[in-house]
C-alpha positions as CSV (number, residue, x, y, z in Angstrom):
1,M,-117.8,161.0,-18.1
2,S,-118.1,160.9,-21.9
3,R,-114.8,162.9,-22.2
4,I,-112.8,160.4,-20.3
5,Y,-110.7,157.9,-22.3
6,D,-107.9,155.4,-21.7
7,V,-105.6,156.7,-24.5
8,I,-105.7,160.0,-26.4
9,V,-103.8,160.3,-29.7
10,V,-103.0,163.8,-30.9
11,G,-102.6,164.0,-34.7
12,G,-104.2,162.0,-37.5
13,G,-101.2,161.4,-39.7
14,H,-99.5,158.1,-40.3
15,A,-98.1,157.9,-36.8
16,G,-101.4,158.9,-35.2
17,C,-103.5,156.5,-37.2
18,E,-101.4,153.5,-36.2
19,A,-101.2,154.5,-32.6
20,A,-104.9,155.0,-32.3
21,C,-105.6,151.7,-34.2
22,V,-103.6,149.5,-31.9
23,A,-104.7,151.2,-28.7
24,A,-108.3,150.5,-29.7
25,K,-107.6,147.0,-30.7
26,M,-106.1,146.4,-27.2
27,G,-109.6,147.1,-25.9
28,L,-108.9,150.6,-24.7
29,R,-111.3,153.5,-25.1
30,T,-109.3,155.7,-27.5
31,L,-109.7,159.2,-28.8
32,L,-108.0,160.4,-31.9
33,I,-107.9,164.2,-32.1
34,T,-107.0,165.7,-35.5
35,M,-107.0,169.2,-36.9
36,S,-108.9,168.0,-39.9
37,I,-110.8,164.7,-40.1
38,H,-110.8,165.0,-43.9
39,H,-107.0,164.9,-43.9
40,I,-106.5,161.7,-41.9
41,A,-103.5,159.8,-43.2
42,L,-102.9,162.5,-45.8
43,M,-100.0,162.0,-48.2
44,P,-98.6,165.6,-48.4
45,C,-95.4,164.4,-50.1
46,N,-95.1,161.5,-52.6
47,P,-98.1,159.1,-53.0
48,A,-95.8,156.1,-52.4
49,I,-95.3,153.5,-49.7
50,G,-92.2,151.4,-49.2
51,G,-88.7,151.3,-50.7
52,P,-85.4,150.2,-49.1
53,G,-85.7,150.0,-45.4
54,K,-89.1,151.6,-45.5
55,G,-90.8,148.6,-47.0
56,H,-89.4,146.5,-44.1
57,V,-91.1,148.8,-41.6
58,V,-94.5,148.5,-43.5
59,R,-94.3,144.8,-43.1
60,E,-93.4,145.1,-39.4
61,V,-96.3,147.5,-38.9
62,D,-98.6,144.8,-40.5
63,A,-97.1,142.1,-38.4
64,L,-97.9,144.1,-35.2
65,G,-101.5,144.6,-36.2
66,G,-101.3,148.0,-37.9
67,L,-103.1,149.3,-41.0
68,M,-100.5,150.8,-43.4
69,A,-99.8,147.6,-45.4
70,R,-103.5,146.7,-45.8
71,V,-104.6,150.2,-46.8
72,T,-101.7,150.4,-49.3
73,D,-102.7,147.1,-50.9
74,E,-106.3,148.5,-51.4
75,C,-105.0,151.7,-53.0
76,T,-102.0,150.4,-55.1
77,I,-101.8,151.3,-58.8
78,H,-98.1,150.4,-59.4
79,I,-95.7,148.2,-57.4
80,K,-92.2,146.9,-57.8
81,R,-89.8,144.7,-55.9
82,V,-86.7,146.8,-55.3
83,N,-83.0,145.8,-54.8
84,T,-83.6,142.6,-56.8
85,G,-79.9,142.6,-57.9
86,K,-78.9,142.2,-54.2
87,G,-79.6,139.5,-51.6
88,P,-82.9,138.9,-49.8
89,A,-81.8,140.9,-46.8
90,V,-82.3,144.2,-48.6
91,Q,-85.1,143.3,-51.0
92,T,-88.5,144.9,-50.4
93,L,-91.5,146.5,-52.2
94,R,-92.4,150.0,-53.2
95,A,-95.9,150.9,-54.2
96,Q,-97.5,153.9,-55.9
97,T,-101.0,154.5,-54.4
98,K,-104.1,156.5,-55.2
99,R,-103.3,159.4,-52.9
100,D,-106.8,160.6,-52.1
101,L,-108.2,157.0,-51.7
102,Y,-105.5,156.1,-49.2
103,S,-106.8,158.8,-46.8
104,L,-110.4,157.7,-47.3
105,T,-109.6,154.0,-46.8
106,M,-107.6,154.6,-43.6
107,R,-110.5,156.6,-42.2
108,R,-112.9,153.8,-43.1
109,Y,-110.8,151.3,-41.2
110,L,-110.4,153.6,-38.2
111,E,-114.2,154.3,-38.0
112,A,-114.9,150.6,-38.0
113,L,-113.0,150.1,-34.7
114,P,-115.5,150.0,-31.9
115,N,-113.3,151.5,-29.2
116,L,-112.0,154.4,-31.3
117,F,-113.6,157.8,-31.4
118,L,-112.6,160.8,-33.6
119,F,-112.6,164.5,-32.7
120,E,-111.7,167.4,-34.9
121,G,-109.9,170.1,-33.0
122,E,-106.5,171.7,-32.1
123,V,-104.8,170.5,-28.9
124,E,-103.3,173.6,-27.2
125,D,-102.2,172.2,-23.8
126,I,-101.2,168.9,-22.1
127,L,-102.7,168.4,-18.6
128,L,-100.7,166.9,-15.8
129,E,-101.6,165.3,-12.4
130,R,-100.0,166.7,-9.3
131,N,-97.4,163.9,-9.4
132,G,-96.3,165.0,-12.9
133,S,-97.9,162.3,-14.9
134,V,-100.2,162.9,-17.8
135,K,-103.9,163.7,-17.1
136,G,-105.2,164.6,-20.5
137,V,-105.3,167.5,-23.1
138,R,-107.1,170.8,-23.7
139,V,-108.3,171.8,-27.1
140,K,-108.5,175.3,-28.5
141,H,-112.1,176.1,-27.5
142,G,-111.5,175.1,-23.9
143,T,-112.7,171.5,-23.8
144,D,-110.7,169.1,-21.7
145,F,-110.3,165.4,-22.6
146,L,-108.9,163.2,-19.9
147,A,-106.8,160.0,-20.2
148,K,-104.0,158.2,-18.4
149,A,-101.9,158.1,-21.6
150,V,-101.4,160.6,-24.4
151,V,-99.6,160.0,-27.6
152,I,-98.4,163.2,-29.5
153,C,-98.0,162.7,-33.3
154,A,-97.8,166.3,-34.5
155,G,-96.0,165.8,-37.7
156,T,-94.6,169.1,-39.2
157,F,-97.3,171.1,-37.5
158,L,-95.4,172.2,-34.4
159,N,-94.7,175.9,-35.0
160,G,-94.6,175.2,-38.7
161,V,-93.6,177.9,-41.2
162,I,-93.9,177.4,-45.0
163,R,-91.1,179.0,-47.1
164,I,-91.2,179.6,-50.8
165,G,-88.4,181.9,-51.9
166,E,-88.8,185.3,-50.2
167,L,-92.4,184.3,-49.0
168,S,-93.0,182.7,-45.6
169,Y,-96.1,182.2,-43.5
170,P,-97.2,180.0,-40.6
171,A,-98.7,176.6,-41.7
172,G,-98.6,173.0,-40.7
173,R,-98.9,172.0,-44.4
174,R,-100.0,174.0,-47.4
175,G,-103.5,175.3,-46.6
176,E,-103.5,174.1,-42.9
177,F,-102.9,176.0,-39.7
178,P,-99.8,175.2,-37.6
179,A,-99.9,174.0,-34.0
180,Q,-98.1,176.9,-32.3
181,A,-99.7,176.6,-28.8
182,L,-98.8,172.9,-28.6
183,S,-95.2,173.7,-29.3
184,Q,-95.2,176.2,-26.5
185,A,-96.9,173.7,-24.2
186,L,-94.2,171.1,-24.7
187,R,-91.6,173.7,-23.8
188,R,-93.4,174.5,-20.6
189,L,-93.3,170.8,-19.7
190,G,-89.5,171.1,-19.8
191,L,-88.9,169.3,-23.1
192,Q,-86.0,170.6,-25.2
193,L,-87.0,171.3,-28.8
194,G,-85.0,171.8,-32.0
195,R,-85.8,172.9,-35.6
196,L,-85.8,170.9,-38.8
197,N,-87.0,171.4,-42.4
198,T,-88.1,169.5,-45.4
199,C,-89.3,170.3,-48.9
200,T,-91.9,169.0,-51.4
201,P,-91.8,169.1,-55.2
202,P,-94.2,170.8,-57.6
203,R,-97.1,168.6,-58.9
204,L,-97.6,168.6,-62.7
205,D,-100.5,168.1,-65.1
206,R,-99.8,164.8,-66.9
207,R,-101.5,166.1,-70.0
208,T,-98.6,168.6,-70.5
209,V,-95.8,166.0,-69.9
210,D,-94.1,164.4,-72.9
211,F,-93.6,160.9,-71.7
212,S,-92.1,159.7,-75.0
213,R,-88.9,161.5,-74.0
214,M,-88.6,159.5,-70.8
215,E,-87.7,156.0,-69.6
216,E,-90.8,154.0,-68.7
217,Q,-90.8,151.8,-65.5
218,K,-93.8,149.5,-65.5
219,S,-95.2,147.6,-62.5
220,D,-93.8,144.2,-61.9
221,E,-95.4,141.3,-63.7
222,E,-95.4,139.0,-60.6
223,P,-98.3,139.2,-58.1
224,L,-97.3,141.3,-55.1
225,C,-98.7,142.9,-52.0
226,F,-97.6,144.2,-48.6
227,S,-100.0,142.8,-46.1
228,Y,-100.0,139.2,-44.8
229,D,-103.8,139.2,-45.2
230,S,-103.9,140.6,-48.7
231,V,-104.1,138.6,-51.9
232,P,-101.0,139.3,-54.2
233,R,-102.0,140.7,-57.6
234,V,-100.5,142.2,-60.8
235,Y,-101.1,145.9,-61.5
236,E,-101.4,147.2,-65.0
237,G,-102.1,150.6,-66.6
238,Q,-99.9,153.0,-64.6
239,S,-96.2,153.5,-65.0
240,V,-93.5,155.6,-63.4
241,F,-91.3,157.6,-65.9
242,I,-87.7,158.6,-65.4
243,T,-86.0,161.8,-66.7
244,R,-82.9,163.8,-65.7
245,T,-81.9,167.4,-65.0
246,T,-79.6,169.1,-67.5
247,K,-76.8,171.7,-67.4
248,V,-79.4,174.4,-68.1
249,T,-81.4,173.2,-65.1
250,C,-78.4,173.4,-62.8
251,D,-77.4,176.8,-64.1
252,I,-80.8,178.2,-63.4
253,I,-80.6,176.8,-59.8
254,R,-77.1,178.1,-59.3
255,A,-78.2,181.6,-60.4
256,N,-80.9,181.5,-57.7
257,F,-79.1,180.0,-54.7
258,H,-79.6,183.3,-52.9
259,R,-83.4,182.9,-53.3
260,S,-83.6,179.5,-51.6
261,P,-84.4,180.0,-47.9
262,L,-83.7,176.4,-47.0
263,L,-80.5,175.8,-48.9
264,Y,-78.3,173.7,-46.6
265,A,-75.5,176.3,-46.6
266,V,-77.7,179.1,-45.2
267,S,-80.6,177.6,-43.4
268,E,-80.9,177.9,-39.6
269,S,-82.8,174.6,-39.5
270,S,-81.5,171.2,-40.6
271,P,-82.7,169.6,-43.9
272,V,-83.1,165.9,-44.9
273,R,-79.6,165.0,-46.0
274,E,-80.6,161.7,-47.5
275,C,-83.5,163.2,-49.4
276,P,-82.2,166.7,-50.3
277,S,-83.8,169.5,-52.2
278,I,-82.8,169.9,-55.8
279,E,-80.9,173.1,-54.9
280,D,-79.0,171.2,-52.2
281,K,-78.0,168.5,-54.8
282,V,-76.7,171.1,-57.2
283,Y,-74.9,173.0,-54.4
284,R,-73.2,169.8,-52.9
285,F,-72.4,168.2,-56.2
286,P,-71.3,171.0,-58.5
287,E,-69.6,168.6,-60.9
288,R,-72.9,166.8,-61.8
289,D,-75.5,168.2,-64.2
290,Q,-77.7,165.1,-64.3
291,H,-79.9,164.3,-61.3
292,L,-82.7,161.6,-61.6
293,I,-86.3,162.8,-61.7
294,F,-89.2,160.3,-61.3
295,I,-92.6,161.3,-62.6
296,E,-95.1,159.3,-60.5
297,P,-98.9,159.0,-60.8
298,E,-101.0,160.3,-57.9
299,G,-104.0,158.2,-58.9
300,E,-106.1,156.8,-61.8
301,D,-108.7,159.5,-61.7
302,T,-106.5,162.6,-61.6
303,N,-104.2,164.4,-64.0
304,E,-101.8,165.3,-61.2
305,V,-98.4,163.7,-61.2
306,Y,-95.6,163.9,-58.6
307,A,-92.2,165.2,-59.7
308,Q,-90.0,163.1,-57.4
309,G,-86.5,164.6,-57.2
310,I,-87.5,168.3,-57.6
311,F,-87.9,168.9,-53.9
312,T,-87.5,172.7,-53.5
313,S,-88.1,175.9,-51.5
314,L,-87.2,178.1,-54.5
315,P,-89.7,180.8,-55.5
316,E,-92.4,179.9,-57.9
317,D,-91.0,181.8,-60.9
318,V,-87.8,179.8,-60.6
319,Q,-89.7,176.5,-60.2
320,W,-91.4,177.1,-63.6
321,M,-87.9,177.7,-65.2
322,V,-86.4,174.6,-63.5
323,V,-89.3,172.3,-64.5
324,R,-89.3,173.4,-68.1
325,S,-85.6,172.9,-68.5
326,I,-86.0,169.1,-68.0
327,P,-86.4,166.8,-71.0
328,G,-90.1,165.8,-71.4
329,L,-91.2,168.7,-69.2
330,E,-90.6,171.6,-71.6
331,N,-94.3,172.4,-71.8
332,A,-95.3,171.1,-68.3
333,H,-98.0,172.9,-66.3
334,I,-97.4,173.2,-62.6
335,V,-100.6,172.4,-60.7
336,R,-99.2,173.0,-57.2
337,P,-95.8,174.6,-56.7
338,G,-93.3,172.9,-54.3
339,Y,-92.5,174.5,-50.9
340,G,-90.3,174.1,-47.9
341,I,-91.5,173.8,-44.3
342,E,-89.7,174.5,-41.1
343,Y,-91.0,173.0,-37.8
344,D,-90.2,172.2,-34.2
345,Y,-89.3,168.7,-33.0
346,V,-88.5,167.2,-29.6
347,L,-85.0,165.9,-29.1
348,P,-85.6,162.2,-29.0
349,T,-82.9,161.4,-26.4
350,Q,-85.5,162.6,-23.9
351,L,-87.5,159.4,-24.5
352,H,-87.3,155.9,-23.3
353,P,-87.1,153.1,-25.9
354,S,-90.9,152.7,-25.3
355,L,-91.2,156.3,-26.8
356,E,-92.5,157.5,-23.4
357,C,-91.0,160.8,-22.2
358,K,-88.5,160.1,-19.4
359,H,-89.7,162.8,-17.1
360,I,-93.4,162.8,-17.9
361,P,-95.1,159.4,-17.2
362,G,-97.8,158.6,-19.6
363,L,-96.7,161.0,-22.4
364,F,-95.6,159.3,-25.6
365,L,-94.2,160.9,-28.8
366,A,-94.2,159.4,-32.3
367,G,-93.4,160.4,-35.8
368,Q,-91.8,163.6,-37.1
369,I,-92.0,165.2,-33.7
370,N,-89.1,162.8,-32.8
371,G,-87.0,164.1,-35.7
372,T,-87.8,161.5,-38.4
373,S,-88.9,161.9,-42.0
374,G,-91.2,159.6,-44.0
375,Y,-94.6,158.0,-43.7
376,E,-93.2,154.6,-42.9
377,E,-90.9,155.8,-40.1
378,A,-93.9,157.6,-38.6
379,A,-96.1,154.6,-38.8
380,G,-93.4,152.4,-37.2
381,Q,-93.1,154.7,-34.2
382,G,-96.9,155.2,-34.1
383,I,-97.6,151.6,-33.6
384,L,-95.0,151.1,-31.0
385,A,-96.1,154.2,-29.1
386,G,-99.7,153.2,-29.3
387,I,-99.0,149.7,-28.0
388,N,-96.9,151.1,-25.1
389,A,-99.4,153.7,-24.2
390,G,-101.9,150.9,-23.9
391,R,-99.6,148.8,-21.9
392,Y,-99.0,151.8,-19.6
393,V,-102.7,152.1,-19.0
394,Q,-103.0,148.4,-18.3
395,G,-100.1,148.5,-15.8
396,K,-98.0,146.2,-17.9
397,P,-94.3,146.5,-18.9
398,P,-93.6,148.2,-22.3
399,L,-92.9,146.4,-25.5
400,I,-89.2,147.1,-26.4
401,L,-88.1,146.0,-29.9
402,R,-84.4,145.3,-30.1
403,R,-82.0,146.1,-32.9
404,D,-81.6,142.4,-33.7
405,E,-85.3,141.8,-34.2
406,S,-86.8,144.7,-36.2
407,Y,-86.2,147.7,-38.3
408,I,-88.5,149.6,-35.9
409,G,-86.2,148.6,-33.1
410,V,-83.1,149.9,-35.0
411,M,-84.9,153.3,-35.7
412,V,-86.1,153.8,-32.1
413,D,-82.7,152.9,-30.7
414,D,-81.0,155.3,-33.0
415,L,-83.4,158.1,-32.0
416,V,-83.3,157.7,-28.2
417,T,-79.6,156.8,-28.0
418,K,-77.9,158.9,-30.6
419,G,-80.4,161.7,-31.2
420,V,-80.7,163.6,-34.4
421,T,-79.2,166.7,-35.9
422,E,-81.2,166.4,-39.2
423,P,-84.4,164.5,-40.2
424,Y,-83.8,160.8,-39.7
425,R,-84.5,158.4,-42.5
426,L,-84.3,154.6,-42.1
427,R,-82.3,152.6,-44.6
428,T,-80.9,149.1,-44.8
429,G,-77.3,150.3,-44.2
430,K,-78.2,151.3,-40.6
431,V,-79.3,147.7,-39.8
432,E,-76.5,145.4,-38.5
433,Y,-78.5,142.1,-38.5
434,R,-80.5,142.5,-41.7
435,L,-80.2,138.8,-42.7
436,F,-82.4,138.0,-39.7
437,I,-84.8,140.9,-40.0
438,R,-85.9,140.7,-43.7
439,H,-89.0,141.9,-45.5
440,D,-90.2,138.4,-46.0
441,N,-90.0,137.1,-42.4
442,A,-91.5,140.1,-40.5
443,H,-94.6,138.2,-39.4
444,Y,-92.6,135.2,-38.2
445,R,-90.5,137.7,-36.1
446,L,-93.1,139.9,-34.6
447,S,-96.5,138.1,-34.5
448,Q,-95.9,136.6,-31.1
449,Y,-95.5,140.1,-29.6
450,A,-98.7,141.3,-31.5
451,Y,-100.7,138.3,-30.2
452,E,-99.5,138.8,-26.6
453,V,-100.4,142.5,-26.6
454,G,-103.7,141.9,-28.3
455,T,-103.4,143.5,-31.7
456,I,-103.9,140.4,-33.8
457,S,-106.4,137.6,-33.6
458,W,-105.6,134.0,-32.6
459,E,-106.7,132.9,-36.1
460,R,-104.0,135.0,-37.7
461,Y,-101.4,134.0,-35.2
462,A,-102.3,130.3,-35.6
463,R,-101.8,130.5,-39.4
464,I,-98.4,132.0,-38.9
465,L,-97.4,129.3,-36.4
466,E,-98.5,126.7,-38.8
467,E,-96.4,128.2,-41.6
468,Q,-93.4,128.3,-39.3
469,R,-93.9,124.6,-38.6
470,Q,-94.1,123.8,-42.3
471,I,-90.9,125.8,-42.9
472,E,-89.0,123.9,-40.2
473,E,-90.3,120.5,-41.3
474,E,-89.5,121.1,-45.0
475,I,-85.9,122.2,-44.2
476,E,-85.5,119.1,-42.0
477,R,-86.9,116.9,-44.8
478,L,-84.5,118.3,-47.4
479,N,-81.6,117.9,-44.9
480,H,-82.3,114.1,-45.0
481,L,-83.2,113.8,-48.7
482,T,-80.5,112.4,-50.9
483,I,-80.7,113.0,-54.7
484,A,-78.8,110.7,-57.0
485,P,-77.1,111.9,-60.1
486,T,-79.1,111.3,-63.3
487,P,-78.7,112.5,-66.9
488,E,-81.6,114.9,-66.4
489,L,-80.1,116.4,-63.2
490,N,-76.6,116.8,-64.8
491,A,-78.2,118.4,-67.8
492,L,-79.8,120.9,-65.5
493,L,-76.5,121.6,-63.7
494,E,-74.7,122.0,-67.0
495,K,-77.4,124.5,-68.2
496,K,-76.9,126.4,-65.0
497,G,-73.1,126.5,-65.5
498,M,-72.2,124.0,-62.8
499,P,-70.2,120.7,-63.0
500,P,-72.2,117.4,-63.1
501,L,-72.7,115.2,-60.0
502,R,-70.7,112.0,-59.7
503,E,-72.3,110.7,-56.5
504,P,-75.5,111.3,-54.5
505,V,-75.8,114.6,-52.6
506,R,-78.2,116.1,-50.1
507,A,-81.0,118.2,-51.4
508,T,-79.9,121.1,-49.2
509,N,-76.4,121.0,-50.7
510,L,-78.0,121.4,-54.2
511,L,-80.4,124.1,-53.1
512,A,-77.6,126.0,-51.5
513,R,-76.1,126.6,-54.9
514,P,-76.9,130.2,-56.0
515,S,-78.6,129.4,-59.4
516,I,-80.6,126.3,-58.2
517,T,-84.2,127.0,-57.1
518,Y,-86.6,124.9,-55.1
519,G,-88.7,124.6,-58.3
520,D,-85.6,123.2,-60.3
521,L,-85.5,120.2,-58.0
522,A,-89.1,119.2,-58.3
523,P,-88.5,116.5,-60.9
524,F,-86.0,114.8,-58.6
525,D,-88.1,115.1,-55.5
526,P,-91.5,113.5,-56.3
527,S,-92.6,113.1,-52.7
528,R,-92.3,116.7,-51.8
529,P,-95.4,118.3,-50.0
530,S,-97.5,121.0,-51.6
531,L,-96.3,124.3,-50.2
532,S,-97.3,127.9,-50.7
533,P,-94.9,130.4,-52.5
534,R,-94.4,132.1,-49.1
535,I,-93.2,128.9,-47.5
536,I,-91.0,128.0,-50.4
537,E,-89.3,131.5,-50.3
538,E,-88.5,131.1,-46.6
539,V,-87.1,127.6,-47.1
540,E,-84.9,128.7,-50.0
541,I,-83.5,131.7,-48.1
542,E,-82.8,129.7,-44.9
543,I,-80.9,127.0,-46.9
544,K,-79.0,129.3,-49.3
545,Y,-77.8,131.7,-46.6
546,K,-77.3,129.2,-43.8
547,G,-73.5,129.9,-43.5
548,Y,-73.9,133.7,-43.4
549,M,-76.8,133.4,-41.0
550,E,-74.9,131.2,-38.6
551,R,-72.1,133.8,-38.5
552,Q,-74.6,136.6,-37.9
553,R,-76.4,134.5,-35.2
554,R,-73.1,134.4,-33.2
555,Q,-72.9,138.2,-33.6
556,I,-76.4,138.6,-32.2
557,E,-75.5,136.4,-29.2
558,E,-72.7,138.7,-28.4
559,F,-75.0,141.7,-28.9
560,R,-77.6,140.2,-26.5
561,K,-75.0,139.7,-23.8
562,L,-74.4,143.4,-23.5
563,E,-78.2,144.1,-23.9
564,S,-78.8,141.8,-20.9
565,K,-76.6,143.9,-18.6
566,I,-79.1,146.3,-17.0
567,I,-78.0,149.8,-15.8
568,P,-80.2,150.6,-12.8
569,P,-82.6,153.6,-13.1
570,G,-81.1,156.7,-11.6
571,F,-77.6,155.3,-11.8
572,D,-74.9,158.0,-11.0
573,F,-72.3,157.8,-13.8
574,S,-70.2,160.6,-12.2
575,R,-69.1,158.2,-9.4
576,V,-67.6,155.6,-11.8
577,K,-63.8,155.9,-11.5
578,G,-62.0,155.7,-14.8
579,L,-65.0,156.9,-16.9
580,S,-64.0,159.8,-19.2
581,R,-65.7,163.1,-18.5
582,E,-67.3,163.1,-22.0
583,A,-68.7,159.6,-21.3
584,Q,-70.1,160.7,-17.9
585,E,-71.8,163.7,-19.5
586,R,-73.2,161.9,-22.5
587,L,-74.4,158.9,-20.4
588,A,-76.1,161.2,-17.9
589,E,-77.9,163.0,-20.7
590,V,-79.1,159.8,-22.5
591,R,-79.5,157.6,-19.4
592,P,-79.2,154.3,-21.3
593,G,-81.1,151.3,-19.8
594,T,-78.5,148.6,-20.8
595,L,-74.8,148.4,-21.3
596,G,-75.5,147.6,-24.9
597,Q,-77.3,150.9,-25.3
598,A,-74.6,152.7,-23.5
599,A,-72.0,151.4,-26.0
600,R,-74.0,153.1,-28.8
601,V,-74.1,156.5,-27.2
602,P,-71.9,159.0,-29.3
603,G,-68.8,159.9,-27.4
604,V,-68.6,156.7,-25.3
605,T,-65.6,154.6,-26.2
606,P,-65.0,150.8,-25.8
607,S,-62.7,151.5,-22.9
608,D,-65.5,153.5,-21.2
609,I,-67.7,150.4,-21.6
610,M,-65.1,148.1,-20.0
611,V,-64.8,150.5,-17.1
612,L,-68.6,150.7,-16.7
613,L,-68.9,146.9,-17.0
614,A,-66.4,146.3,-14.2
615,H,-68.1,148.8,-12.0
616,L,-71.6,147.2,-12.5
617,S,-70.1,143.8,-11.9
618,Q,-68.6,144.9,-8.6
619,E,-71.9,146.4,-7.5
620,R,-73.7,143.2,-8.1
């Protein structure tokens, strides 16, 4: 009886931690199985969280009751607001963390959850009931653990092989065994697998780096944090430094192209195009000699620094030459060489938008196993898969996040609808409705879902509802507030490069001007209420971007019309007259659940959608 659970999560990386956390918060008896308890939430690549697109996901994970934002805030040593030269839709945060402390802090949070149990072991098989639904898992030494739902978060461990120049050997990460048997088990279940690769850079000894030859990037001076529940603060003492490759660097790499096993031109597996290895950069952009390198701290109590931008699978002797050809790194000592890793992944078009396998009820997949790359992308899938595994056990409908309400929704829709041919990375350019799904409003967008599924408390949700009320009331108040022209107000406008007022104007009209802030209007608005910086930020954005948001709201309404048209399960696309052969094949493969999703399937044209719409309308 003690080995029977409601939900089993396989893998203790960033996807697995979030999946296990929310399943346990939902009151379900949850087991997290990991190959090394000491490596829970390990950061095998850069010790950073956030950045364009990724920071939005961190906030959404926090809004849904996850841990990544809170753990990041406890471990941050350097943080910056990024994309500040652009509008609020793409602004977010990026934090450098204490790598080792991050793992320990995540484990502390997980062990504090009363319904969550940890087990160190290697899962080798997935057990099924006679009807084909999940029954549990079997670990290497023969023990069976039973559950109605299983979430696989295997990271790069599925049949992983490390490659460094001419050297290759099986591994999930450096120094860790791969999960070869689990990869074979997934194939036996009928899942189609592919092969991807990624690289890590060498780590350096900070004592051997000449930072005086580099550009320093200090932490922001304004108080910042990721989590809704954290207190913003200013971080001092740790900086990121920027340097660049040289012609000598690129010549060394060109002379050793033939020794790079994962070079894009020769590799049999697909690399991360949007975060390429240094040899891929040199190969693809032969006209460029300068490529940015960021030297990032890995903690306050270690000499190890991360050489962001020197991702490589080149042999170690070449890595030494490459590193020492870069300004400021002429005498650098490599603590840990970089390496490439190839691994299996499951083609994500075999999943529902809930991240449940279409043909194996109760089996959910999250993270790099679905073809993504990055801690944040993994965490976003993990929390959704964990919630839906819990909902499956409870006999409730899954939580499906749409493209118009979250970055997680965009990512999952891209994966299950379009599939991947290379590791998927989320960025703001993939998001159509980003004015409505910003970093700053994640909790106002998603907290209702979190409260309904049971991953946040009523106290937290009530605070968020109160803030939404304050935002709405303040916008309404400013809409009715008229400000008369005065010498002081006109002096302010002149200072801001705007013409003076000649007659009274609504406060919202003044605040809509790009260079006028809510704070600027305080002397002319003596009766304003006392509001928190978070409320003021929302009020400003809603007023300044009202015109753009109204236009995007109309686009969302059109999008939702197509999303509301359901395609019945098991629908036979081959009997739709007028549908192109390619559309029939692609739709039969992906099996979209709505007309909107069908329209995003590669190979399906607008005319195909009109034919399908007409057919569905006739059937109704």
